SERO-348138 format. One record per residue (C-alpha): x, y, z. Coordinates in steps of 0.001 Angstrom, whole numbers, padded with zeros to 6 digits, always signed. Layout:
N
XYZ
...
REM end
This chain:
819
-006992-035719-048280
-010899-035699-048193
-013381-036364-050995
-015481-033882-052107
-015268-031277-049323
-016611-028058-051263
-019067-030103-053076
-016888-030598-056232
-015542-033589-057521
-011585-033059-056985
-009587-034337-054040
-008950-031185-051898
-007120-030812-048346
-009608-030037-045668
-007477-027511-043297
-009049-024062-044407
-008679-021279-044636
-005495-021872-046570
-003389-021784-049192
-001659-024652-051140
+000786-025150-053989
-000512-027157-057012
+001224-029631-058906
+000004-030549-062505
-003368-029070-062050
-005059-027573-064570
-008267-025921-065646
-010651-026597-068554
-008779-024370-070828
-005613-025455-070337
-004133-023137-067817
-001967-024682-065018
-002907-024160-061896
-000125-022580-059434
-002174-022176-055890
-005269-023367-054554
-006783-020840-051960
-009749-021973-049981
-011743-019374-047837
-012759-019629-044413
-016729-020052-045306
-015819-023045-047641
-017486-021812-050414
-015139-019756-052147
-011944-020958-053928
-009197-018839-055058
-007169-020055-058070
-004004-018626-059375
-002799-019885-062501
+000626-019884-063990
+001806-016735-066506
-000723-014358-064815
-001019-013300-061430
-004988-012732-061604
-006715-015130-059877
-010100-016723-060574
-012892-016839-057629
-014701-020341-058256
-017781-021092-056368
-017832-024912-054647
-020651-025705-056662
-018731-024782-059724
-015609-026643-058805
-016104-030014-060966
-016800-028272-064089
-013658-026404-063832
-011112-028313-062334
-009828-031181-064502
-007082-032541-062311
-004932-031358-059535
-002544-032728-057041
-001074-030456-054059
+002344-030548-052605
+002615-028479-049490
+000930-025691-047494
+001933-022258-048705
+001201-020600-044973
+001202-016718-045307
-002258-016311-046512
-003497-019041-044981
-005213-019007-041205
-003743-016343-039061
-003068-019328-036469
-000652-020931-038831
+001736-018612-038062
+003683-019042-034550
+002614-016560-032138
-000279-014798-033695
-003156-014185-031403
-000508-013595-028323
+000361-010415-026747
+003616-008746-025696
+004434-008052-021986
+002625-005144-020433
+000304-004731-023151
-003558-005065-022964
-005794-007732-024692
-008276-007240-027162
-011676-009082-025583
-013701-008724-028618
-010836-010446-031026
-010309-013210-028660
-013783-014025-028060
-014023-013985-031818
-011157-016464-032421
-012873-018733-029520
-016168-018539-031410
-014544-019614-034801
-012966-022511-033022
-015903-023572-031645
-018282-023438-035027
-014876-025586-036535
-015097-028191-033878
-018911-028365-034021
-018749-029024-037764
-016042-031476-037414
-018090-033418-034887
-019871-035410-037194
-016959-036562-039470
-015533-039304-037233
-015952-040555-033620
-012436-039230-032603
-013674-035832-033972
-016744-036380-031669
-014593-037109-028603
-012549-034083-029393
-015762-031844-029333
-016921-033778-026095
-013319-032622-024335
-013794-029436-025378
-016968-028976-023710
-016147-030344-020562
-012672-029033-020421
-013706-025848-018434
-015003-027871-015680
-012123-030245-015732
-009668-027218-015283
-011578-025396-012584
-011444-029070-010589
-007775-029212-010935
-007609-025847-009819
-009485-026029-006623
-007956-029649-005903
-004489-027958-006233
-005177-024877-004324
-006515-027125-001338
-003744-028994-000817
-001153-025524-001355
-003569-023836+001302
-003023-026948+003904
+000417-027215+003331
+000796-023274+004210
-001862-023226+007001
+000006-026099+008569
+003694-024717+007968
+002955-021218+009395
+001376-022230+012632
+004625-024615+012853
+006824-022171+012337
+004858-019338+014356
+005227-021427+017358
+008699-022230+017025
+009330-018549+018404
+008147-019569+021884
+009593-023235+022224
+009682-026781+020496
+007811-030108+021128
+011253-032200+022105
+009123-035665+021580
+008223-034789+017829
+009797-031494+016668
+007392-031385+013795
+004240-030793+015661
+003532-027125+016858
+002354-026587+020254
-001380-027514+020151
-000276-030938+018534
+002136-031228+021039
-000194-030651+023975
-003010-033000+022565
-001334-036061+024227
-001081-034306+027189
-003566-035481+030482
-003428-031940+032102
-006635-030318+032339
-005300-026425+032307
-002302-025144+030275
-000396-022176+031456
-000817-019760+028616
-001447-022475+026438
+001831-024421+027469
+001717-028152+028656
+004763-030543+029985
+005134-031726+027027
+006187-028177+025251
+009277-026975+025966
+009484-023107+026064
+013296-021975+024730
+014517-021344+028489
+013517-024836+029784
+015531-026031+026366
+018528-024475+028368
+017487-026141+031645
+016004-022813+033245
+012812-022383+034816
+009439-020892+032872
+009316-017911+034807
+011422-015130+036140
+013716-012404+034949
+016357-014752+033137
+014006-016701+031268
+011961-014212+030074
+015030-012377+028705
+015900-015691+026826
+012245-015686+025576
+012337-012485+024403
+015806-012853+022537
+014561-016091+020851
+011429-014688+019758
+013539-011674+017982
+016292-013986+016050
+013523-016220+014710
+011604-013260+013656
+014383-011761+012173
+015428-015311+010271
+012123-015512+009109
+011519-011984+007626
+015257-012337+006029
+014704-015579+004360
+011200-014369+003037
+013032-011236+001749
+015876-012713+000304
+013792-015674-001480
+011503-012574-003165
+014777-010530-003966
+016482-013568-005535
+013984-015748-007112
+010467-014051-007737
+010354-010025-007363
+006657-010550-008309
+005908-012606-005283
+005895-009290-003005
+002816-007972-001696
-000648-008885-001271
-001279-009555-005289
-004648-008029-005485
-004389-005267-007146
-002291-006893-009816
-004683-009538-010149
-007481-006958-010907
-005410-005256-013381
-004712-008731-014994
-008430-009645-015097
-009488-006479-016553
-007364-007465-019807
-003565-006480-018903
-000745-009054-019431
+001942-009048-016707
+004294-011900-017970
+005875-014017-015208
+003223-012614-012542
+001408-015649-012620
+004067-018268-013145
+005582-021138-011445
+008525-019373-009642
+006156-016623-008470
+003931-019487-006925
+006733-021368-005148
+008326-018342-003589
+004663-016852-002689
+003849-019921-001342
+007097-020550+001091
+007284-016566+001548
+003981-016097+003055
+004669-018962+005605
+007938-017401+006699
+006396-013608+006735
+003390-014795+008628
+005655-016833+010949
+008131-013597+011608
+005021-012197+013218
+005006-009416+011093
+001487-007285+010980
+000455-009059+007997
-001940-011887+006645
-001852-014396+004160
-005558-014322+002913
-004513-011847+000426
-001571-013602-001247
-003846-016670-001102
-005838-015331-003745
-002567-014662-005941
-001357-018244-005190
-004813-019501-006466
-004429-017505-009421
-001036-018802-010228
-002204-022256-009906
-004981-021486-012281
-002663-020038-014918
-000301-022842-014877
-003157-025487-015295
-004778-023534-017981
-002065-024580-020377
-003192-028155-019892
-006105-026989-021740
-005344-025046-025247
-008372-023492-025043
-007926-021516-022326
-003920-021603-022679
-003719-019893-026125
-006743-017495-025562
-006145-014980-022899
-009789-013677-022679
-010983-017373-022019
-007708-017802-019368
-009382-015027-017339
-012379-017124-016660
-010288-019693-015330
-008450-016986-013398
-012041-015616-011854
-012736-019024-010734
-009239-019555-009335
-009458-015896-007116
-012758-017569-005792
-011002-020803-004442
-008231-018595-003013
-010453-016750-000598
-012505-020092-000085
-009418-021479+001184
-008122-018582+003033
-011282-018330+005068
-012889-021558+004871
-015878-019269+003010
-016541-020625-000432
-019785-019027-000746
-017805-015548+000095
-015310-016341-002415
-017351-016264-005172
-018736-013209-004400
-015460-011605-003620
-014441-012788-007302
-017660-010885-008541
-017443-008042-006727
-013818-007121-006054
-011553-008620-008435
-013397-010083-011789
-013691-007455-014557
-015746-009868-017140
-017793-012439-015480
-020499-014381-017145
-022931-016623-015606
-021002-019618-016708
-018125-018441-014666
-020074-017940-011758
-020964-021352-011750
-017648-022318-012658
-016372-020327-009629
-018583-021713-007029
-017746-025298-008072
-013638-024460-007883
-014445-022968-004508
-016139-025916-003596
-013829-028435-004645
-011010-026220-003042
-012753-026049+000544
-013698-029669+000273
-009814-030580+000213
-008926-028168+002927
-011501-029684+004768
-009919-033228+004430
-006659-031866+005493
-007881-030397+008623
-005142-027914+009010
-006678-026332+012000
-006944-029408+013889
-010823-029127+014745
-014242-030090+013603
-014497-026487+011840
-012944-025686+008465
-013349-021904+009599
-010762-019599+011247
-012907-017754+014163
-015803-020207+014755
-017917-018495+017553
-020003-020431+020115
-022493-017800+020996
-026186-017289+019604
-027600-014914+021815
-030013-012685+019973
-028971-008550+019580
-031118-006391+021165
-032725-003163+018669
-030856-000763+020175
-027846-002306+019819
-027982-001483+016263
-026751+002003+017148
-023263+001211+018475
-022916-001118+015671
-023377+001640+013047
-021316+003721+015131
-018361+000979+015087
-019140+001131+011271
-018297+004811+011285
-015470+004584+013267
-014153+001547+011239
-014458+003909+008191
-012505+006895+009794
-009449+004407+010802
-009541+002718+007261
-009561+006005+005458
-006406+007113+007924
-004845+003817+007251
-005142+004201+003514
-003721+007491+003375
-000641+007242+005475
+000186+003685+003719
+000146+005501+000235
+002094+008328+001799
+004543+005546+002662
+004547+003722-000116
+005040+007103-002228
+007951+007813-000247
+009560+004405-000518
+009136+004705-004554
+011162+008215-004873
+013570+008048-002062
+016694+005888-001913
+014545+003424+000618
+013347+001550-002234
+017269+000710-003370
+017058-001787-000044
+014242-003655+000189
+015693-006745+002246
+016939-003874+004787
+013643-002533+004839
+011683-005633+005678
+014712-006679+008194
+013948-003100+010120
+010509-003482+010299
+010712-007040+011498
+013167-006169+014351
+011304-003386+015618
+007776-005314+015235
+009362-007995+017439
+011157-005892+020090
+007899-003609+020762
+005349-006716+020446
+006878-009194+022787
+006106-007232+025967
+002462-006773+025122
+000492-010389+025486
-001671-009223+022960
+000736-008298+020246
+002843-011269+021154
+000666-013867+020256
-000193-014898+016638
-003038-012280+015203
-005047-014841+013915
-005015-016310+017552
-005890-013084+018989
-008885-012224+016658
-010235-015689+017741
-009700-014385+021625
-011424-011361+020989
-014445-012872+018850
-015033-015499+021840
-017414-015513+024705
-016091-015610+028194
-017203-018782+029610
-015850-021385+032500
-012710-022469+030675
-011356-018250+029654
-008544-017681+031996
-007544-014665+029934
-007953-011231+031612
-010690-010202+028975
-012616-012419+031119
-011887-011478+034525
-015453-010583+035854
-016569-011223+039239
-018560-014204+038480
-018986-017376+040468
-019109-020360+038125
-021400-022759+040037
-022924-024868+037115
-021171-025079+034055
-024691-025287+032113
-026342-022399+033573
-026514-019125+031735
-023622-016659+032228
-024671-014092+034197
-023699-010363+033723
-021265-009336+035885
-018827-006459+037310
-015502-006107+035316
-012592-006795+037554
-009467-005391+037401
-008268-007993+034646
-010732-006420+032515
-009375-002918+032787
-005761-003998+032571
-006832-005874+029130
-008561-002765+028001
-005421-001007+028465
-003062-003421+026728
-005537-003710+023584
-005773+000045+023099
-001951+000218+023160
-002084-003198+020560
-004648-000883+018358
-002438+001904+018104
+000907-000572+017615
-000716-002998+015163
-002052+000085+013050
+000876+001999+012638
+002957-001718+012089
+000404-002300+009261
+000931+000996+007848
+004596+000506+007296
+004408-003066+006529
+002065-003420+003650
+003674-002961+000257
+007153-003903+001336
+009108-006709-000561
+007666-009495+001225
+004434-011319+000684
+002015-009803+002985
-002299-009887+003192
-004240-007112+004579
-007294-008720+005607
-006147-010273+008909
-004571-006967+010308
-007660-005155+009035
-010236-007757+011021
-007261-007325+014007
-007869-003640+014291
-011567-003765+013964
-011995-006646+016579
-009850-004736+019299
-011896-001392+018864
-015043-003633+018613
-014003-005631+022027
-013642-002231+023944
-016863-000979+022774
-018629-004074+023739
-017020-004241+026892
-017986-000846+027662
-021820-001627+026619
-021812-004428+028856
-020813-002417+031664
-023391+000211+031045
-026065-002666+030950
-024820-004035+034295
-024847-000599+035727
-028178+000754+034522
-029896-002387+033543
-033560-000958+033987
-033182+002086+031582
-035459+001835+028800
-032367+001499+026228
-032102-001949+027051
-035706-002376+027003
-035918-004764+030346
-033994-007248+028499
-030741-007021+030785
-033159-006739+034127
-033067-010677+034386
-029246-010763+035646
-028296-012632+032221
-025566-011440+030121
-027450-009640+027477
-024597-008340+025723
-021967-010002+023935
-018781-008264+023810
-017530-010912+021067
-019940-009646+018823
-019108-006031+019133
-015620-007370+018166
-017193-009064+014953
-019198-005878+013982
-015954-004212+014355
-013819-006099+012167
-016171-006100+009425
-016161-002377+009550
-012706-001570+009212
-012082-004291+006718
-014877-003142+004559
-013579+000503+005001
-010314-000609+003960
-011178-002658+000960
-014630-001048+000073
-016358-004817+000046
-020067-004901+000837
-022044-007999+000172
-018977-010387-000153
-017681-008873+003389
-020850-009834+005028
-020844-013241+003779
-017442-013952+004403
-017747-012726+007878
-020439-015005+008744
-018899-017965+007258
-015746-017172+009139
-017563-017287+012423
-020667-019143+012016
-022629-016653+013291
-025641-016692+011070
-027679-014571+013276
-025433-011418+013237
-026246-010662+009258
-028073-007587+009938
-025452-005894+012533
-022568-006755+010191
-024660-005554+007231
-025148-002251+008949
-021570-001920+009938
-019982-002824+006382
-022723-000143+004996
-021841+002499+007356
-018099+002157+006835
-018507+002272+002958
-020094+005105+003280
-017811+006971+005611
-014618+005618+003418
-016220+006966+000331
-016574+010431+001714
-013370+010588+003266
-011325+009174+000117
-012303+008097-003099
-010346+004901-003269
-010293+001328-001402
-006717+000452-000818
-006589-001641-003839
-007669+000952-006215
-005265+003202-004646
-002624+000889-004901
-003557+000195-008756
-003319+004045-009351
-000084+004441-007415
+001407+001538-009673
+000389+003256-012960
-001342+000082-013991
-004092+000651-017194
-006931-000221-015065
-010352+001580-016200
-012556+001462-012792
-016119+000329-013942
-017404+001988-010645
-016445+005338-011471
-018404+007358-014016
-017167+010127-016279
-018746+013230-015975
-016826+015730-018498
-018302+016669-021723
-015328+016509-024281
-015593+014410-027474
-013840+011510-029393
-012071+014194-031689
-010165+015778-028463
-008725+012599-027103
-007383+010618-030375
-004289+010590-031654
-002809+012357-033877
-004177+015517-033110
-005189+017755-036125
-002849+018516-038772
-000365+016311-037619
+000302+013033-040010
-001391+009522-038835
+000631+006238-039742
-001526+004100-042231
-000814+001296-044288
-002669+001121-047546
-004333-002347-049224
-002169-002595-051764
+000428-000070-052855
+002829-000990-050227
+006028-002810-050478
+007418-004695-047750
+010286-002294-047503
+007781+000286-047029
+005899-001574-044377
+009275-002707-042571
+010301+001277-042324
+007080+002322-040919
+007506-000183-038193
+010902+000816-037492
+009911+004642-037578
+006926+004039-035124
+006070+002558-031724
+002510+002159-032413
+000791-001037-031364
-001208-001402-034595
-001985+000079-037601
-005263+001136-039584
-005243-000178-043359
-006919+002527-045840
-007600+002022-049521
-005086+004664-050359
-003293+007717-048936
-005436+009964-050833
-009132+008586-050128
-008211+007423-046367
-011349+005000-046597
-010929+002594-043854
-010455-001076-044713
-009176-002555-041493
-006809-002630-038810
-003999-005036-038040
-001725-005236-035081
+002373-004736-035279
+003040-007896-033721
+001018-009908-036182
+002897-007843-039116
+006226-008310-038257
+005473-012107-037437
+004128-012780-040792
+006424-010815-042593
+009640-012764-040766
+007385-016099-041291
+007081-015228-044974
+010717-014445-045726
+011515-017910-044249
+008964-019802-045890
+007950-018349-049135
+010371-018143-052364
+010501-015170-053957
+009412-012881-051396
+011724-009806-050918
+012131-006229-050077
+009844-005168-053473
+007127-007466-052743
+003890-005782-052772
+001747-006151-049391
-001489-006983-050133
-004679-006685-047722
-006916-007678-050600
-008004-010736-052342
-007329-009393-055938
-003944-008192-056713
-003431-004836-058975
-001917-005891-062597
+001640-005691-062914
+003632-006813-065573
+006929-008127-063654
+008539-008135-060341
+008642-010556-057390
+005401-012257-056055
+003222-010307-053459
+002703-011283-049889
-000847-011599-049131
-001791-010442-045692
-005487-010123-045562
-005882-013323-042863
-004164-011152-040263
-006269-008095-040953
-009143-007200-038590
-012079-006727-040985
-014402-005292-038538
-012608-002689-036292
-014792-000997-033832
-015124+002454-035206
-017094+005552-034040
-017014+009095-035483
-015202+011889-034401
-018477+013498-032634
-018937+010599-030117
-019024+011796-026685
-015944+010448-024608
-018325+009120-021962
-020027+006571-024458
-016350+006030-025626
-015428+005089-022011
-018033+003120-021352
-017313+000999-024852
-013849+000636-023778
-015181-000473-020397
-018114-002651-021128
-016522-004386-024675
-012885-004419-023170
-011439-002532-026252
-007864-002433-026842
-008467+000749-029342
-010981+002007-031478
-010719+003788-034672
-012006+007612-035388
-013678+008294-038771
-015254+011500-040265
-017846+010796-043232
-016006+007396-043694
-012584+008652-044038
-010130+007765-040785
-009356+010924-038784
-007408+008909-035796
-006655+006106-033382
-007671+006180-029472
-006296+003593-027536
-007069+002281-023902
-003785+004624-022557
-005201+007733-024177
-008812+006898-022251
-006796+006754-019046
-004947+009736-019493
-007836+011905-020342
-009577+010838-017445
-006687+011689-014939
-006274+014890-016680
-009952+015740-016460
-009587+014642-012784
-006508+017252-012641
-004118+014461-011834
-001198+014069-013727
-001825+012098-016853
+002153+010700-017280
+001289+008290-014325
+000186+005841-016498
+003008+003973-017148
+002104+001069-019784
+000210+000507-023026
REM end
């Protein structure tokens, strides 16, 4: 109890808006007070007196003169704040959130905290905690994401090396760590004497037919075991942990609810499953799933802060920051992560979220750097040592790589979508684990004979990006060179037979990787697309780079090379072409531009090569857009029927709101009236219809709009009233107004004004659909009401808009599956 909160002199509780039962209170005329209702603007009080159901509204200033005495006994609840009813403001599974409503609720909560700040030290601390809780939350998300990423990187590298052999001195070390203590200066295929290959474990030699067969069999068995375990874990514990997760994250961030998609089981199984899937040697990467894993962490930690945990619109600010942290730890690219979140996955990205994403990505990258999972001085995957300037003429092959990358990407997207559709409609979809096992066995059997497909994809990309130097013993570097001085510039030289053999093997690897990734992406195990796309592009680029290098060697004096190659130094860097090719294919597959270029130069440390990367990314995007409308993630969103309104696409048709609204002309509209329906009438309406909400009108005759009430809120409020209020029965009137109509007898009315949205978004029936679609995109609407001359005509929901867009594009409108 507080004295004088409403400028009167009676003792009244502070928690308004609310209704309280009064005991022993009376007005100046002697009437007994039954209930006191405090309104949200702390200016009006409604008083119900005994013997009558009429209410008197009294201003706070007049309160002292009207009330002689009053005591309170307990809270009446229903006509109080909607937050007092458990579950109000939450959403059902597979429903769209109402951004405007959630943001308005947060503003009200914020105003209340600001108002309370002056009351006590405790409230001041609460206000401060509320202000910094966003920063604290993203700090925790960054810390946990960095640790989880470090564990995944270490686990995946150790299990990947298990396919080749073991470190008998310390079985928990991978091949590279095992060889650190070795004094040998050269390693055969990366192996040292401390590292035993599987034939050596069975006391065989390293070379020969027998050892080759043993190595081959072990490679296949380990790959099969890892893939089986990954698929079985997903099947049994977390079906949502399969795939890359980015299409679903995009949909969730656009305001859709998928319960369990960002839960703790999904987090655990996805983290373990991606380690196993990468170790199985499948054609997939762990970078896409890292975004999903980071968003799971963001979702779980947001519940520690009710400001975010209880408000779906606010929670998406944390999820956007988490997505940035995911890319940051996947590639060691914090700025690229922020731009990826902004460009690719986020739907609503205010400036405040940009700063928090930046901070979250920074913390995550710092933690990963401290763990140092790669065991080197760089936290990036593919650090390149070269810094040769590129020749102006080279922009031509760079743009050509962009064009080829766009074509390869379009081929991949179309083929992958065809296979995923086939999986959905055929019996294949009923055997997800079997499919993963078949893909794993076929991949392992074909991959092992070719050294470039046998090795880990990340190692292959690193090899293709790197420059040929003294230490490189790979066939790719079999040039006719004599290294007399280690420090002298590398001279340009003719390619030896090893280079030509390597190029043929790389061509085979390119075809195999493309086909394997088409069948792999979208199956029921965790799988990312970044690394396979980079690998395809890097192979392509390296081959083009070697061709350009040999051209420059054989014809150094032609004008193309503008005399820069006539000095005998190596003026063409094939590794740079691999980098540009990798960016081209990844850009074509995902349609990223800005974030892609930043990720690429953060990934490699090659800041000098921003212009070539930009040229290739842009060319690749243009070609991709010309050949096919969507990137892989948007295509998978459409394939799964998620309700995603893409803000990048334009609506070019001339239809009106009246053409799209439900119900169509001359069909009845399901509405509630403000003061003439009983509880039974409302429950009958709820049973007979499946709408997510109902407009409230003055009466069935007038159809003038009062507001909008959600189905879920209505159900909860009625159930709560029956449980907590005396006298509420089927004949009780349901009121969405303050004053009840006069009635002589009967049960007390049920007041539900507090769950009524008094300011629903409305538009006239002549509004162009172009404007409607824009409003749904930019305001994040769930539904809008259509009126004509102020009278209610119908409702347009997000699903209606999506179906209409599909219909106009001559696609199947029933492919939109959810509400």
